[in-house]
All heavy atoms as an XYZ file, in Angstrom:
811
protein
N     -89.630    -47.269     -7.930
C     -88.219    -47.203     -8.260
C     -87.586    -48.553     -8.173
O     -87.945    -49.341     -7.303
C     -87.508    -46.210     -7.336
C     -88.057    -44.777     -7.340
S     -87.551    -43.948     -8.883
C     -88.844    -42.782     -9.028
N     -86.610    -48.841     -8.990
C     -85.970    -50.130     -9.021
C     -85.136    -50.427     -7.768
O     -84.724    -49.550     -7.075
N     -84.855    -51.694     -7.580
C     -84.037    -52.129     -6.391
C     -83.208    -53.286     -6.789
O     -83.608    -54.180     -7.522
C     -84.995    -52.476     -5.253
S     -84.138    -53.072     -3.791
N     -81.981    -53.332     -6.250
C     -81.120    -54.498     -6.362
C     -80.183    -54.520     -5.189
O     -80.161    -53.640     -4.355
C     -80.437    -54.563     -7.756
C     -79.451    -53.412     -7.943
O     -79.004    -52.836     -6.975
O     -79.090    -53.192     -9.090
N     -79.334    -55.529     -5.160
C     -78.411    -55.729     -4.030
C     -77.181    -54.782     -4.101
O     -76.426    -54.736     -3.132
C     -77.949    -57.156     -4.001
C     -79.101    -58.228     -3.941
C     -79.973    -58.038     -2.821
O     -79.489    -57.676     -1.661
O     -81.222    -58.155     -2.928
N     -76.976    -54.048     -5.183
C     -75.825    -53.215     -5.295
C     -75.973    -51.776     -4.858
O     -75.117    -50.994     -5.048
C     -75.347    -53.216     -6.788
O     -76.347    -52.675     -7.559
C     -75.021    -54.644     -7.259
N     -77.136    -51.437     -4.290
C     -77.387    -50.101     -3.862
C     -77.854    -49.173     -5.002
O     -77.727    -47.974     -4.873
N     -78.371    -49.740     -6.099
C     -78.851    -48.976     -7.171
C     -80.290    -48.487     -7.021
O     -80.758    -47.761     -7.876
C     -78.728    -49.755     -8.506
C     -77.293    -49.803     -8.960
O     -76.514    -48.897     -8.682
N     -76.949    -50.876     -9.640
N     -80.951    -48.837     -5.952
C     -82.310    -48.403     -5.709
C     -82.277    -46.895     -5.629
O     -81.462    -46.280     -4.961
C     -82.839    -49.028     -4.373
C     -84.189    -48.505     -3.996
C     -84.644    -49.048     -2.671
C     -85.996    -48.460     -2.291
N     -86.354    -48.861     -0.951
N     -83.236    -46.236     -6.301
C     -83.379    -44.804     -6.255
C     -84.097    -44.393     -4.993
O     -85.149    -44.901     -4.725
C     -84.038    -44.265     -7.489
C     -83.234    -44.516     -8.818
C     -84.031    -44.059     -9.993
C     -81.878    -43.757     -8.748
N     -83.572    -43.388     -4.301
C     -84.205    -42.878     -3.067
C     -84.331    -41.369     -3.172
O     -83.454    -40.719     -3.814
C     -83.379    -43.306     -1.806
C     -83.393    -44.819     -1.621
C     -81.951    -42.804     -1.882
N     -85.361    -40.765     -2.578
C     -85.510    -39.334     -2.621
C     -84.437    -38.661     -1.824
O     -84.177    -39.022     -0.684
C     -86.898    -39.095     -2.055
C     -87.207    -40.320     -1.256
C     -86.447    -41.428     -1.848
N     -83.854    -37.606     -2.405
C     -82.822    -36.853     -1.729
C     -83.361    -35.515     -1.182
O     -83.192    -35.178     -0.036
C     -81.671    -36.543     -2.661
C     -80.501    -35.716     -2.125
C     -79.810    -36.402     -0.941
C     -79.531    -35.360     -3.190
N     -84.032    -34.780     -2.053
C     -84.541    -33.453     -1.654
C     -85.682    -33.068     -2.564
O     -85.708    -33.403     -3.792
C     -83.412    -32.380     -1.715
C     -83.896    -31.073     -1.150
C     -82.887    -32.246     -3.119
C     -82.757    -30.088     -0.934
N     -86.632    -32.309     -2.028
C     -87.747    -31.808     -2.808
C     -87.436    -30.320     -3.042
O     -87.079    -29.591     -2.103
C     -89.088    -31.923     -2.067
C     -90.249    -31.476     -2.869
C     -91.556    -31.715     -2.163
O     -91.802    -32.835     -1.698
O     -92.362    -30.772     -2.092
N     -87.552    -29.899     -4.275
C     -87.179    -28.491     -4.645
C     -88.310    -27.855     -5.407
O     -88.927    -28.467     -6.305
C     -85.892    -28.565     -5.559
C     -85.456    -27.180     -5.942
C     -84.752    -29.295     -4.845
N     -88.569    -26.646     -5.093
C     -89.625    -25.843     -5.726
C     -89.086    -25.054     -6.924
O     -89.784    -24.839     -7.902
C     -90.293    -24.867     -4.726
C     -90.948    -25.525     -3.533
C     -92.094    -26.394     -3.899
O     -92.858    -26.023     -4.846
N     -92.282    -27.483     -3.244
N     -87.887    -24.565     -6.764
C     -87.293    -23.639     -7.763
C     -86.566    -24.452     -8.833
O     -85.604    -25.182     -8.537
C     -86.321    -22.697     -7.045
C     -85.728    -21.697     -7.943
O     -85.432    -21.932     -9.118
N     -85.508    -20.459     -7.430
N     -86.968    -24.322    -10.095
C     -86.337    -25.102    -11.203
C     -84.822    -24.773    -11.347
O     -84.063    -25.627    -11.727
C     -87.106    -24.785    -12.430
C     -87.882    -23.552    -12.133
C     -88.075    -23.499    -10.634
N     -84.459    -23.541    -11.084
C     -83.058    -23.121    -11.199
C     -82.167    -23.776    -10.109
O     -81.089    -24.232    -10.346
C     -82.919    -21.612    -11.166
C     -83.611    -20.951    -12.328
C     -84.743    -20.168    -12.054
C     -83.198    -21.086    -13.603
C     -85.438    -19.561    -13.060
C     -83.937    -20.494    -14.679
C     -85.006    -19.707    -14.379
N     -82.722    -23.812     -8.941
C     -82.057    -24.475     -7.821
C     -81.940    -25.977     -8.072
O     -80.898    -26.572     -7.816
C     -82.818    -24.244     -6.474
C     -82.188    -24.879     -5.316
C     -83.018    -24.720     -4.033
O     -83.992    -23.971     -4.028
O     -82.628    -25.294     -3.030
N     -82.968    -26.536     -8.632
C     -82.954    -27.987     -8.948
C     -81.847    -28.280     -9.980
O     -81.085    -29.218     -9.833
C     -84.316    -28.402     -9.487
C     -84.437    -29.885     -9.889
C     -84.282    -30.794     -8.673
C     -85.742    -30.122    -10.548
N     -81.765    -27.479    -10.990
C     -80.735    -27.674    -11.993
C     -79.310    -27.535    -11.416
O     -78.418    -28.256    -11.761
C     -80.914    -26.637    -13.142
C     -80.038    -26.857    -14.324
C     -80.310    -25.958    -15.489
O     -81.500    -25.662    -15.711
O     -79.387    -25.589    -16.188
N     -79.134    -26.518    -10.511
C     -77.837    -26.340     -9.885
C     -77.472    -27.512     -9.006
O     -76.325    -28.003     -9.086
C     -77.882    -25.049     -9.029
C     -76.568    -24.763     -8.338
S     -76.739    -23.491     -7.073
C     -77.651    -24.408     -5.847
N     -78.418    -28.039     -8.261
C     -78.144    -29.201     -7.438
C     -77.824    -30.413     -8.252
O     -76.864    -31.162     -7.947
C     -79.305    -29.462     -6.510
C     -79.643    -28.379     -5.437
C     -80.896    -28.751     -4.693
C     -78.448    -28.216     -4.500
N     -78.564    -30.590     -9.333
C     -78.332    -31.750    -10.210
C     -76.942    -31.653    -10.806
O     -76.203    -32.652    -10.892
C     -79.432    -31.823    -11.257
C     -79.333    -33.130    -12.084
C     -80.475    -33.246    -13.035
O     -80.979    -32.241    -13.617
N     -80.884    -34.475    -13.320
N     -76.571    -30.485    -11.244
C     -75.252    -30.258    -11.834
C     -74.115    -30.531    -10.778
O     -73.145    -31.199    -11.134
C     -75.115    -28.858    -12.402
C     -73.848    -28.619    -13.171
O     -73.563    -29.454    -14.061
O     -73.125    -27.660    -12.855
N     -74.321    -30.099     -9.587
C     -73.331    -30.314     -8.511
C     -73.123    -31.832     -8.350
O     -71.980    -32.288     -8.279
C     -73.812    -29.670     -7.202
C     -73.012    -30.076     -6.001
C     -71.632    -29.455     -5.998
C     -73.746    -29.735     -4.746
N     -74.231    -32.544     -8.269
C     -74.118    -33.980     -8.032
C     -73.464    -34.703     -9.272
O     -72.713    -35.645     -9.103
C     -75.495    -34.571     -7.739
C     -76.104    -34.071     -6.402
C     -77.540    -34.507     -6.245
C     -75.237    -34.517     -5.187
N     -73.833    -34.239    -10.445
C     -73.273    -34.865    -11.663
C     -71.731    -34.610    -11.693
O     -71.023    -35.491    -12.169
C     -73.935    -34.301    -12.941
C     -75.263    -34.858    -13.163
N     -76.026    -34.501    -14.259
C     -75.993    -35.784    -12.521
C     -77.183    -35.136    -14.217
N     -77.171    -35.936    -13.178
N     -71.266    -33.472    -11.204
C     -69.847    -33.170    -11.169
C     -69.120    -34.169    -10.222
O     -67.926    -34.386    -10.368
C     -69.579    -31.764    -10.722
C     -69.975    -30.747    -11.757
C     -69.779    -29.286    -11.263
O     -69.005    -29.065    -10.365
N     -70.502    -28.396    -11.870
N     -69.876    -34.700     -9.268
C     -69.308    -35.662     -8.301
C     -69.595    -37.084     -8.802
O     -69.468    -38.025     -7.981
C     -69.887    -35.420     -6.916
C     -69.508    -34.109     -6.328
C     -68.000    -34.000     -6.044
O     -67.399    -35.004     -5.624
O     -67.457    -32.901     -6.241
N     -70.010    -37.256    -10.046
C     -70.331    -38.567    -10.626
C     -71.456    -39.278     -9.891
O     -71.403    -40.473     -9.702
C     -69.097    -39.458    -10.715
C     -68.002    -38.860    -11.690
O     -68.388    -38.394    -12.734
N     -66.782    -38.883    -11.234
N     -72.432    -38.499     -9.441
C     -73.581    -39.075     -8.743
C     -74.786    -38.993     -9.727
O     -75.167    -37.905    -10.186
C     -73.871    -38.311     -7.459
C     -72.740    -38.525     -6.465
C     -75.234    -38.788     -6.869
C     -72.840    -37.717     -5.209
N     -75.311    -40.144    -10.060
C     -76.485    -40.244    -10.939
C     -77.725    -39.677    -10.249
O     -77.971    -39.946     -9.098
C     -76.683    -41.683    -11.343
C     -77.895    -41.963    -12.168
C     -77.919    -41.665    -13.528
C     -79.049    -42.472    -11.591
C     -79.006    -41.905    -14.308
C     -80.175    -42.736    -12.350
C     -80.141    -42.425    -13.717
N     -78.545    -38.884    -11.018
C     -79.747    -38.323    -10.425
C     -80.879    -38.544    -11.395
O     -80.758    -38.718    -12.610
C     -79.605    -36.783    -10.210
O     -79.365    -36.158    -11.452
C     -78.470    -36.506     -9.240
N     -82.098    -38.511    -10.799
C     -83.340    -38.568    -11.546
C     -84.273    -37.563    -10.933
O     -84.326    -37.469     -9.666
C     -83.979    -39.993    -11.466
C     -85.377    -39.995    -12.049
C     -83.147    -41.021    -12.156
N     -85.021    -36.865    -11.743
C     -85.966    -35.877    -11.252
C     -87.356    -36.419    -11.504
O     -87.691    -36.903    -12.583
C     -85.820    -34.550    -11.997
C     -84.451    -33.961    -11.698
C     -86.949    -33.571    -11.578
C     -84.123    -32.746    -12.521
N     -88.179    -36.302    -10.447
C     -89.590    -36.787    -10.574
C     -90.503    -35.669    -10.081
O     -90.290    -35.143     -8.980
C     -89.768    -38.017     -9.730
C     -91.150    -38.613     -9.910
C     -91.223    -39.962     -9.222
N     -92.500    -40.548     -9.443
C     -93.030    -41.544     -8.782
N     -92.302    -42.102     -7.840
N     -94.200    -42.002     -9.053
N     -91.457    -35.329    -10.879
C     -92.394    -34.305    -10.538
C     -93.376    -34.803     -9.483
O     -93.774    -35.958     -9.489
C     -93.121    -33.773    -11.780
C     -92.138    -33.137    -12.748
C     -92.802    -32.578    -13.979
O     -94.001    -32.343    -13.932
O     -92.054    -32.425    -14.984
N     -93.763    -33.908     -8.629
C     -94.685    -34.226     -7.533
C     -96.137    -34.056     -7.989
O     -96.600    -32.957     -8.199
C     -94.414    -33.328     -6.311
C     -93.004    -33.519     -5.775
O     -92.419    -34.609     -5.938
N     -92.487    -32.539     -5.110
N     -96.795    -35.167     -8.154
C     -98.191    -35.190     -8.534
C     -98.386    -35.036    -10.038
O     -97.630    -34.367    -10.722
N     -99.484    -35.600    -10.521
C     -99.705    -35.549    -11.967
C    -100.143    -34.141    -12.381
O     -99.881    -33.771    -13.580
C    -100.789    -36.581    -12.336
O    -101.980    -36.315    -11.625
N    -100.750    -33.395    -11.499
C    -101.138    -32.023    -11.885
C     -99.867    -31.176    -12.095
O     -99.869    -30.198    -12.830
C    -102.039    -31.413    -10.794
C    -102.637    -30.062    -11.242
C    -101.343    -31.211     -9.505
C    -103.726    -30.238    -12.256
N     -98.768    -31.600    -11.479
C     -97.480    -30.895    -11.615
C     -97.017    -30.882    -13.074
O     -96.486    -29.909    -13.560
N     -97.279    -31.987    -13.801
C     -96.887    -32.074    -15.216
C     -97.719    -31.052    -15.998
O     -97.176    -30.355    -16.849
C     -97.168    -33.480    -15.758
C     -96.251    -34.484    -15.225
O     -95.117    -34.183    -14.815
N     -96.698    -35.692    -15.124
N     -98.990    -30.947    -15.734
C     -99.869    -29.997    -16.460
C     -99.374    -28.547    -16.211
O     -99.282    -27.752    -17.079
C    -101.315    -30.156    -16.023
C    -102.206    -29.101    -16.610
C    -102.627    -29.162    -17.917
C    -102.642    -28.081    -15.818
C    -103.406    -28.178    -18.459
C    -103.496    -27.076    -16.350
C    -103.855    -27.148    -17.640
O    -104.675    -26.170    -18.185
N     -99.074    -28.296    -14.908
C     -98.653    -26.950    -14.528
C     -97.326    -26.582    -15.198
O     -97.100    -25.467    -15.594
C     -98.565    -26.832    -13.022
C     -99.886    -26.950    -12.302
S     -99.713    -27.094    -10.501
C     -99.411    -25.408    -10.109
N     -96.419    -27.541    -15.241
C     -95.131    -27.298    -15.859
C     -95.287    -26.961    -17.378
O     -94.621    -26.120    -17.850
C     -94.214    -28.512    -15.653
C     -92.805    -28.218    -16.078
C     -91.883    -29.328    -15.605
C     -90.483    -28.989    -15.970
N     -89.525    -30.016    -15.535
N     -96.186    -27.659    -18.046
C     -96.401    -27.383    -19.433
C     -97.063    -26.053    -19.681
O     -96.665    -25.322    -20.505
C     -97.274    -28.531    -20.098
C     -96.463    -29.832    -20.141
C     -97.749    -28.147    -21.476
C     -97.304    -31.042    -20.464
N     -98.081    -25.730    -18.850
C     -98.822    -24.507    -19.082
C     -98.157    -23.258    -18.507
O     -98.230    -22.194    -19.081
C    -100.228    -24.620    -18.509
O    -100.181    -24.900    -17.120
C    -101.053    -25.672    -19.232
N     -97.457    -23.406    -17.395
C     -96.871    -22.242    -16.707
C     -95.345    -22.198    -16.776
O     -94.694    -21.259    -16.358
C     -97.285    -22.246    -15.201
C     -98.765    -22.097    -15.066
S     -99.407    -22.124    -13.374
C     -98.024    -22.037    -12.295
N     -94.736    -23.266    -17.230
C     -93.267    -23.336    -17.310
C     -92.594    -23.959    -16.090
O     -91.426    -24.208    -16.061
N     -93.358    -24.086    -15.014
C     -92.867    -24.690    -13.770
C     -94.060    -25.180    -12.935
O     -95.174    -24.811    -13.201
C     -91.951    -23.755    -12.968
C     -92.769    -22.682    -12.305
N     -93.279    -21.584    -12.965
C     -93.181    -22.520    -11.025
C     -93.935    -20.808    -12.140
N     -93.880    -21.355    -10.961
N     -93.766    -26.038    -11.996
C     -94.827    -26.550    -11.150
C     -94.617    -26.022     -9.742
O     -93.540    -26.079     -9.151
C     -94.747    -28.083    -11.100
O     -95.631    -28.592    -10.108
N     -95.693    -25.476     -9.143
C     -95.657    -24.991     -7.791
C     -95.583    -26.153     -6.809
O     -95.323    -25.950     -5.650
C     -96.813    -24.036     -7.447
C     -96.776    -22.751     -8.303
C     -98.145    -24.716     -7.671
N     -95.843    -27.335     -7.259
C     -95.814    -28.534     -6.414
C     -94.387    -29.003     -6.216
O     -94.087    -29.781     -5.363
C     -96.622    -29.666     -7.028
C     -98.100    -29.367     -7.207
C     -98.805    -30.525     -7.872
C     -98.749    -29.108     -5.853
N     -93.450    -28.498     -7.101
C     -92.062    -28.893     -6.933
C     -91.746    -30.186     -7.589
O     -92.591    -30.898     -8.134
N     -90.477    -30.543     -7.468
C     -89.956    -31.787     -8.022
C     -89.037    -32.447     -6.954
O     -88.495    -31.723     -6.143
C     -89.225    -31.515     -9.316
C     -90.132    -31.009    -10.428
C     -89.392    -30.521    -11.658
O     -88.531    -29.630    -11.503
O     -89.694    -31.117    -12.692
N     -88.912    -33.728     -7.029
C     -88.019    -34.439     -6.122
C     -86.846    -34.969     -6.869
O     -86.968    -35.551     -7.941
C     -88.810    -35.627     -5.430
O     -89.919    -35.043     -4.759
C     -87.915    -36.314     -4.439
N     -85.663    -34.728     -6.314
C     -84.415    -35.216     -6.840
C     -84.097    -36.543     -6.169
O     -84.017    -36.611     -4.964
C     -83.311    -34.162     -6.628
C     -81.986    -34.412     -7.280
C     -82.124    -34.369     -8.763
C     -80.977    -33.346     -6.814
N     -83.886    -37.577     -6.997
C     -83.568    -38.915     -6.526
C     -82.111    -39.213     -6.811
O     -81.593    -38.791     -7.830
C     -84.452    -39.963     -7.180
C     -85.874    -40.013     -6.685
C     -86.799    -39.030     -7.143
C     -86.285    -40.924     -5.797
C     -88.131    -39.093     -6.716
C     -87.561    -41.001     -5.339
C     -88.508    -40.038     -5.789
O     -89.807    -40.066     -5.364
N     -81.483    -40.012     -5.956
C     -80.139    -40.522     -6.169
C     -80.125    -42.034     -5.868
O     -81.037    -42.520     -5.203
C     -79.092    -39.804     -5.318
C     -78.970    -38.365     -5.669
C     -79.343    -39.969     -3.851
N     -79.089    -42.679     -6.273
C     -78.919    -44.104     -5.909
C     -78.688    -44.204     -4.422
O     -78.061    -43.372     -3.817
C     -77.758    -44.747     -6.645
C     -77.984    -44.871     -8.089
C     -76.810    -45.621     -8.763
N     -77.062    -45.765    -10.189
C     -76.184    -45.417    -11.091
N     -74.998    -44.928    -10.798
N     -76.508    -45.606    -12.385
N     -79.216    -45.251     -3.862
C     -79.109    -45.450     -2.425
C     -77.644    -45.457     -1.967
O     -77.316    -44.839     -0.915
C     -79.757    -46.812     -2.007
C     -79.894    -47.009     -0.536
C     -80.692    -48.252     -0.226
O     -80.800    -49.163     -1.027
N     -81.250    -48.303      0.993
N     -76.784    -45.979     -2.729
C     -75.359    -46.038     -2.372
C     -74.712    -44.651     -2.380
O     -73.654    -44.418     -1.756
C     -74.571    -46.995     -3.290
C     -74.513    -46.516     -4.711
C     -73.624    -47.405     -5.559
N     -73.563    -46.965     -6.885
C     -73.758    -47.700     -7.942
N     -74.015    -48.993     -7.770
N     -73.640    -47.195     -9.139
N     -75.323    -43.667     -3.058
C     -74.786    -42.284     -3.129
C     -75.537    -41.337     -2.192
O     -75.165    -40.171     -2.117
C     -74.944    -41.746     -4.597
C     -74.119    -42.515     -5.585
O     -73.041    -42.971     -5.218
O     -74.571    -42.627     -6.726
N     -76.503    -41.835     -1.441
C     -77.325    -40.986     -0.626
C     -76.559    -40.151      0.389
O     -76.675    -38.955      0.472
C     -78.431    -41.750      0.045
C     -79.277    -40.919      0.910
C     -80.332    -40.135      0.366
C     -79.128    -40.811      2.319
C     -81.149    -39.337      1.119
C     -79.913    -39.995      3.076
C     -80.927    -39.298      2.514
O     -81.705    -38.479      3.267
N     -75.685    -40.784      1.195
C     -75.026    -40.098      2.302
C     -73.982    -39.103      1.730
O     -73.897    -37.982      2.238
C     -74.403    -41.058      3.265
C     -75.398    -41.819      4.064
C     -75.637    -43.166      3.801
C     -76.169    -41.188      5.025
C     -76.641    -43.827      4.515
C     -77.149    -41.835      5.729
C     -77.381    -43.165      5.528
N     -73.354    -39.448      0.657
C     -72.385    -38.509      0.007
C     -73.147    -37.294     -0.542
O     -72.738    -36.156     -0.422
C     -71.601    -39.252     -1.071
C     -70.729    -38.325     -1.858
C     -69.481    -37.874     -1.068
N     -68.639    -37.051     -1.881
C     -68.203    -35.861     -1.526
N     -68.441    -35.374     -0.361
N     -67.481    -35.107     -2.367
N     -74.310    -37.560     -1.118
C     -75.136    -36.477     -1.652
C     -75.557    -35.535     -0.547
O     -75.584    -34.346     -0.738
C     -76.324    -37.067     -2.410
O     -75.973    -37.860     -3.475
N     -76.005    -36.094      0.590
C     -76.446    -35.251      1.708
C     -75.310    -34.389      2.202
O     -75.488    -33.201      2.516
C     -76.985    -36.118      2.850
C     -78.280    -36.862      2.607
C     -79.477    -36.004      2.356
N     -79.681    -35.029      3.360
C     -80.499    -33.932      3.153
N     -81.208    -33.797      2.120
N     -80.648    -33.052      4.141
N     -74.096    -34.972      2.260
C     -72.932    -34.221      2.675
C     -72.670    -33.065      1.734
O     -72.372    -31.948      2.191
C     -71.668    -35.100      2.727
C     -71.655    -36.105      3.817
C     -70.499    -37.064      3.746
O     -69.752    -37.049      2.734
O     -70.300    -37.842      4.692
N     -72.771    -33.296      0.458
C     -72.579    -32.242     -0.540
C     -73.601    -31.109     -0.385
O     -73.252    -29.931     -0.442
C     -72.572    -32.779     -1.961
C     -71.425    -33.702     -2.331
C     -71.709    -34.393     -3.619
C     -70.143    -32.836     -2.476
N     -74.871    -31.468     -0.149
C     -75.908    -30.472     -0.016
C     -75.706    -29.662      1.252
O     -75.916    -28.448      1.301
C     -77.266    -31.120     -0.010
C     -77.706    -31.765     -1.329
C     -79.141    -32.285     -1.179
C     -77.610    -30.862     -2.492
N     -75.311    -30.327      2.347
C     -75.052    -29.608      3.589
C     -73.865    -28.654      3.458
O     -73.913    -27.560      3.945
C     -74.817    -30.621      4.715
C     -76.078    -31.311      5.147
C     -75.828    -32.487      6.087
O     -74.710    -32.875      6.342
N     -76.909    -33.035      6.638
N     -72.828    -29.124      2.744
C     -71.664    -28.211      2.551
C     -72.069    -27.034      1.709
O     -71.626    -25.889      1.973
C     -70.546    -28.972      1.880
N     -72.867    -27.246      0.697
C     -73.350    -26.173     -0.184
C     -74.163    -25.179      0.655
O     -73.976    -23.975      0.536
C     -74.149    -26.706     -1.321
C     -74.746    -25.697     -2.315
C     -73.665    -24.986     -3.024
C     -75.686    -26.394     -3.273
N     -75.070    -25.672      1.488
C     -75.887    -24.800      2.312
C     -75.041    -24.002      3.278
O     -75.204    -22.819      3.463
C     -76.928    -25.616      3.071
C     -77.831    -24.748      3.948
C     -78.843    -25.579      4.718
O     -78.697    -26.804      4.859
N     -79.814    -24.943      5.266
N     -74.072    -24.642      3.923
C     -73.168    -23.961      4.895
C     -72.378    -22.892      4.191
O     -72.261    -21.765      4.659
C     -72.301    -24.980      5.575
C     -71.406    -24.320      6.624
C     -70.512    -25.339      7.293
O     -70.459    -26.503      6.951
N     -69.802    -24.926      8.355
N     -71.756    -23.222      3.014
C     -70.956    -22.251      2.283
C     -71.802    -21.072      1.817
O     -71.377    -19.966      1.827
C     -70.270    -22.939      1.125
C     -69.205    -23.872      1.558
O     -68.662    -23.811      2.676
N     -68.866    -24.826      0.695
N     -73.055    -21.345      1.424
C     -73.933    -20.303      1.001
C     -74.297    -19.368      2.113
O     -74.283    -18.146      1.934
N     -74.544    -19.892      3.323
C     -74.872    -19.024      4.478
C     -73.655    -18.213      4.872
O     -73.809    -17.057      5.217
C     -75.350    -19.937      5.644
C     -76.715    -20.523      5.391
C     -77.101    -21.555      6.435
O     -76.319    -21.830      7.369
O     -78.250    -22.015      6.342
N     -72.459    -18.811      4.801
C     -71.240    -18.084      5.109
C     -71.021    -16.922      4.089
O     -70.642    -15.838      4.439
C     -70.017    -19.011      5.132
C     -70.014    -19.921      6.346
C     -68.906    -20.918      6.283
O     -68.047    -20.878      5.376
O     -68.882    -21.818      7.122
N     -71.292    -17.196      2.849
C     -71.123    -16.174      1.805
C     -72.112    -15.018      1.989
O     -71.718    -13.861      1.863
C     -71.292    -16.789      0.403
N     -73.339    -15.319      2.388
C     -74.326    -14.278      2.648
C     -73.880    -13.469      3.895
O     -73.899    -12.215      3.864
C     -75.712    -14.866      2.907
C     -76.261    -15.432      1.606
C     -76.688    -13.901      3.468
C     -77.520    -16.289      1.742
N     -73.417    -14.126      4.916
C     -72.959    -13.408      6.116
C     -71.753    -12.498      5.756
O     -71.711    -11.314      6.189
C     -72.574    -14.406      7.227
C     -72.020    -13.745      8.477
C     -72.901    -13.130      9.369
C     -70.651    -13.712      8.675
C     -72.389    -12.481     10.513
C     -70.152    -13.046      9.837
C     -71.014    -12.454     10.703
O     -70.507    -11.838     11.811
N     -70.852    -12.991      4.981
C     -69.663    -12.184      4.577
C     -70.079    -11.003      3.758
O     -69.542     -9.890      3.942
C     -68.638    -13.040      3.826
C     -67.973    -14.103      4.702
O     -68.014    -13.932      5.941
O     -67.340    -15.009      4.112
N     -71.014    -11.184      2.858
C     -71.496    -10.119      2.012
C     -72.248     -9.066      2.878
O     -72.043     -7.849      2.628
C     -72.448    -10.631      0.907
N     -73.022     -9.505      3.814
C     -73.711     -8.552      4.706
C     -72.731     -7.776      5.541
O     -72.855     -6.541      5.686
C     -74.732     -9.291      5.604
C     -75.907     -9.771      4.843
C     -76.831    -10.640      5.753
O     -76.364    -11.203      6.740
N     -78.077    -10.726      5.372
N     -71.726     -8.455      6.070
C     -70.696     -7.779      6.896
C     -69.989     -6.737      6.058
O     -69.718     -5.602      6.499
C     -69.716     -8.775      7.419
O     -70.354     -9.679      8.277
N     -69.605     -7.071      4.808
C     -68.926     -6.154      3.932
C     -69.831     -4.948      3.590
O     -69.340     -3.809      3.573
C     -68.486     -6.857      2.669
C     -67.660     -5.955      1.717
C     -66.386     -5.493      2.347
O     -65.648     -6.287      2.999
N     -66.058     -4.249      2.124
N     -71.109     -5.206      3.358
C     -72.038     -4.111      3.030
C     -72.177     -3.128      4.188
O     -72.160     -1.923      3.971
C     -73.407     -4.705      2.690
N     -72.219     -3.596      5.448
C     -72.316     -2.733      6.595
C     -71.015     -1.973      6.784
O     -71.070     -0.773      7.073
C     -72.619     -3.552      7.853
C     -74.072     -4.006      7.867
C     -74.349     -5.345      8.067
C     -75.107     -3.113      7.806
C     -75.651     -5.780      8.107
C     -76.428     -3.514      7.828
C     -76.713     -4.885      8.005
N     -69.883     -2.585      6.563
C     -68.622     -1.827      6.677
C     -68.435     -0.775      5.602
O     -67.976      0.313      5.820
C     -67.406     -2.755      6.727
O     -67.261     -3.435      5.506
N     -68.962     -1.105      4.396
C     -68.969     -0.111      3.308
C     -69.889      1.059      3.613
O     -69.559      2.195      3.304
C     -69.400     -0.770      1.965
C     -68.373     -1.726      1.406
O     -67.202     -1.686      1.916
O     -68.715     -2.473      0.495
N     -71.029      0.768      4.237
C     -71.989      1.846      4.613
C     -71.363      2.737      5.677
O     -71.583      3.938      5.652
C     -73.268      1.200      5.102
N     -70.573      2.174      6.538
C     -69.944      3.034      7.611
C     -69.008      4.028      7.027
O     -68.774      5.091      7.528
C     -69.191      2.114      8.633
C     -70.158      1.296      9.460
O     -71.332      1.666      9.577
O     -69.667      0.282     10.056
N     -68.378      3.670      5.873
C     -67.432      4.578      5.227
C     -68.104      5.818      4.692
O     -67.452      6.838      4.555
C     -66.719      3.833      4.140
N     -69.439      5.741      4.442
C     -70.157      6.885      3.930
C     -70.677      7.869      4.948
O     -71.182      8.918      4.650
C     -71.359      6.406      3.003
C     -70.893      5.860      1.754
C     -70.915      4.472      1.539
C     -70.389      6.631      0.686
C     -70.496      3.878      0.338
C     -69.974      6.081     -0.486
C     -70.008      4.731     -0.673
N     -70.526      7.484      6.203
C     -71.031      8.316      7.290
C     -70.080      9.404      7.659
O     -68.941      9.372      7.440
C     -71.338      7.456      8.528
C     -72.523      6.577      8.297
C     -72.867      5.773      9.563
O     -72.263      5.880     10.611
O     -73.812      4.911      9.439
């Protein structure tokens, strides 16, 4: 990956197995004007992606070094919000179930 004094060096942010999750994360970062690059893990991953539609080896999402910490903050916020949404949905489901008793 390229390197210069302005923080444009690409650094790995996260490794993702699910292509839909990868696309969602990339879209989130693009909405925040963060440049991303996807690199497949291993040369066999390219073959698997062509023949099976995805690679079980996953892909790595890269960002510019200067965007790394902001990107991590966004991913952590997404994870936290997702866990809160799951907890809220579970709580609601249990309260709805109580109404049927």
